[in-house]
C-alpha positions as CSV (number, residue, x, y, z in Angstrom):
1,M,-123.9,21.4,52.2
2,K,-121.9,24.0,50.4
3,K,-122.9,24.4,46.8
4,K,-120.2,24.1,44.1
5,K,-119.9,27.2,41.9
6,I,-120.1,26.3,38.3
7,A,-118.9,28.8,35.7
8,V,-121.0,28.5,32.5
9,L,-119.4,29.8,29.3
10,V,-121.7,30.3,26.4
11,G,-119.8,30.4,23.1
12,S,-122.3,32.3,21.1
13,L,-123.3,36.0,21.1
14,R,-126.4,35.9,18.8
15,K,-129.6,37.1,20.5
16,G,-131.4,33.9,19.8
17,A,-128.4,31.6,20.1
18,Y,-129.1,27.9,20.5
19,S,-126.2,27.8,22.9
20,K,-128.0,30.2,25.3
21,S,-131.2,28.0,25.1
22,V,-129.2,24.9,25.8
23,A,-127.3,26.6,28.7
24,N,-130.6,27.7,30.2
25,C,-132.0,24.2,30.0
26,L,-128.8,22.8,31.7
27,I,-129.1,25.3,34.5
28,S,-132.7,24.3,35.1
29,L,-131.6,20.6,35.3
30,A,-128.7,21.4,37.6
31,P,-128.4,19.3,40.8
32,E,-129.1,20.9,44.1
33,S,-125.3,20.8,44.8
34,F,-124.6,23.2,41.9
35,D,-124.8,27.0,41.8
36,M,-124.5,27.6,38.0
37,N,-123.8,31.1,36.7
38,V,-123.3,32.2,33.1
39,I,-120.1,34.3,32.9
40,E,-120.4,36.9,30.2
41,I,-117.6,36.7,27.6
42,G,-118.9,38.9,24.8
43,K,-117.5,42.2,26.0
44,L,-113.9,40.9,26.6
45,P,-111.4,42.8,24.5
46,I,-109.5,40.6,22.1
47,Y,-106.6,39.1,24.0
48,N,-103.2,40.9,23.4
49,Q,-100.1,40.0,25.4
50,D,-99.3,43.7,25.6
51,Y,-102.3,44.0,28.0
52,D,-100.6,41.6,30.5
53,E,-98.8,44.7,32.0
54,E,-102.0,46.7,32.3
55,T,-105.2,46.4,34.3
56,I,-108.1,45.7,31.9
57,E,-111.2,45.8,34.1
58,A,-113.2,43.3,31.8
59,Y,-110.2,40.9,32.0
60,T,-110.0,41.2,35.8
61,K,-113.7,40.6,36.4
62,F,-113.7,37.7,34.1
63,R,-110.7,36.0,35.6
64,E,-112.0,36.6,39.2
65,A,-115.3,35.0,38.3
66,V,-113.6,32.0,36.8
67,K,-111.1,31.8,39.7
68,E,-113.9,31.8,42.2
69,S,-115.7,29.0,40.5
70,D,-115.1,25.4,41.3
71,A,-115.7,24.0,37.9
72,V,-116.6,25.0,34.3
73,L,-119.3,24.0,31.8
74,I,-118.9,25.2,28.2
75,V,-121.9,25.3,25.9
76,T,-121.0,26.2,22.4
77,A,-121.9,26.3,18.8
78,E,-119.4,25.5,16.0
79,H,-118.0,28.1,13.7
80,N,-116.3,26.8,10.5
81,R,-115.7,23.4,12.2
82,S,-114.0,25.0,15.1
83,I,-114.4,27.0,18.3
84,P,-116.2,30.4,18.0
85,A,-113.8,33.2,18.2
86,V,-115.5,34.7,21.3
87,L,-114.9,31.5,23.2
88,K,-111.3,31.1,22.2
89,N,-110.7,34.7,23.3
90,A,-112.2,34.0,26.7
91,L,-110.0,30.9,27.1
92,D,-107.0,32.9,26.2
93,V,-107.8,35.7,28.5
94,G,-108.2,33.3,31.4
95,S,-105.0,31.6,30.7
96,R,-102.8,34.8,31.0
97,P,-100.6,36.4,32.1
98,F,-98.3,33.4,31.7
99,G,-98.2,31.3,34.9
100,K,-101.4,32.8,36.3
101,S,-104.1,30.7,34.4
102,V,-107.5,30.5,36.2
103,W,-108.3,27.2,34.5
104,G,-105.8,24.8,36.0
105,G,-107.3,21.7,37.6
106,K,-110.9,22.7,37.3
107,P,-113.3,19.9,36.4
108,G,-115.1,20.7,33.1
109,A,-117.5,19.5,30.5
110,I,-118.5,20.5,27.0
111,V,-121.9,20.6,25.3
112,S,-121.9,21.4,21.6
113,Q,-124.8,21.9,19.3
114,S,-125.7,23.0,15.9
115,Y,-128.6,23.2,13.5
116,G,-126.8,20.6,11.4
117,A,-126.7,16.9,12.0
118,I,-123.3,16.5,13.6
119,G,-124.0,18.7,16.6
120,G,-120.8,20.8,16.8
121,F,-118.4,17.8,16.6
122,G,-115.5,19.9,15.3
123,A,-115.9,22.6,17.9
124,N,-116.2,20.0,20.7
125,H,-113.0,18.3,19.7
126,H,-111.0,21.5,19.1
127,L,-112.2,22.7,22.5
128,R,-110.9,19.4,24.1
129,Q,-107.5,20.1,22.5
130,V,-107.3,23.6,23.9
131,S,-108.6,22.7,27.3
132,S,-106.1,19.9,27.8
133,F,-103.3,22.4,27.5
134,L,-105.2,24.7,29.9
135,D,-105.4,21.8,32.4
136,I,-109.2,21.8,32.5
137,R,-110.2,18.2,33.5
138,M,-112.8,17.6,30.9
139,M,-115.4,14.9,31.3
140,N,-115.0,12.3,28.5
141,Q,-118.3,10.5,28.8
142,P,-121.0,11.0,28.1
143,E,-120.1,13.2,25.2
144,C,-122.8,15.7,24.3
145,Y,-123.4,16.7,20.7
146,L,-126.8,18.0,19.9
147,G,-127.5,17.9,16.2
148,E,-130.5,19.8,14.6
149,I,-131.1,21.5,18.0
150,Q,-133.7,23.8,16.5
151,D,-136.0,20.7,16.3
152,S,-135.8,20.3,20.1
153,M,-137.1,23.7,21.1
154,D,-140.2,25.9,20.7
155,Q,-140.5,29.2,19.0
156,N,-139.2,31.0,22.1
157,G,-136.0,29.0,22.2
158,V,-137.1,26.8,25.1
159,I,-136.0,23.2,25.0
160,T,-139.2,21.1,24.9
161,S,-138.2,17.8,23.5
162,E,-138.5,15.2,26.1
163,R,-135.8,13.1,24.5
164,T,-133.3,16.1,24.6
165,I,-134.2,16.9,28.2
166,K,-133.7,13.3,29.3
167,F,-130.3,13.2,27.6
168,L,-129.3,16.5,29.1
169,Q,-130.4,15.4,32.6
170,K,-128.3,12.2,32.2
171,F,-125.4,14.5,31.2
172,M,-125.8,16.8,34.2
173,N,-126.0,13.8,36.5
174,S,-122.7,12.5,35.1
175,Y,-121.2,16.0,35.3
176,E,-122.1,16.3,38.9
177,E,-120.4,12.9,39.7
178,W,-117.4,13.9,37.6
179,A,-117.0,17.3,39.3
180,N,-117.5,15.8,42.8
181,Q,-114.8,13.2,42.1
182,H,-112.3,15.9,41.1
183,L,-113.3,18.5,43.7
184,D,-113.3,16.1,46.7
185,K,-109.7,15.1,46.2
């Protein structure tokens, strides 16, 4: 069986980012049919339409990595009730030049988390709005908001909460089914 390539975007650059911990946990829970790889977004120059006429190596590498992927999983924090700038920039870079978006038709899913109680709700929903325009086929259920995420991990940033791990496993099982439904058409 050929594994499905899943592009994982982590919407946080902080060294000890909770998003990185959650992404690592999701990768460890991935089904055998998934080959999940984090695609670096932190070194992408801020999108500028003037660059559409140029070859920007970081843009080219990023777009190719997403284009070669079968699906996308976005793991993100929330910044000021919205999407972190680094993540929005990556989405914009992948959507251009106009008419050459790398996102179209890919099955996707969102996991948001925060140290607060609402688990990145604002970022999750703003991301859904942007991704609908980009034609990323986002999984609607189960939704994944991880509130007070720091309570689910040890001092090394490893998710240790059995409850959180069980929930993320259920999420990954659903995402595998979602992705397969959209990729087998």
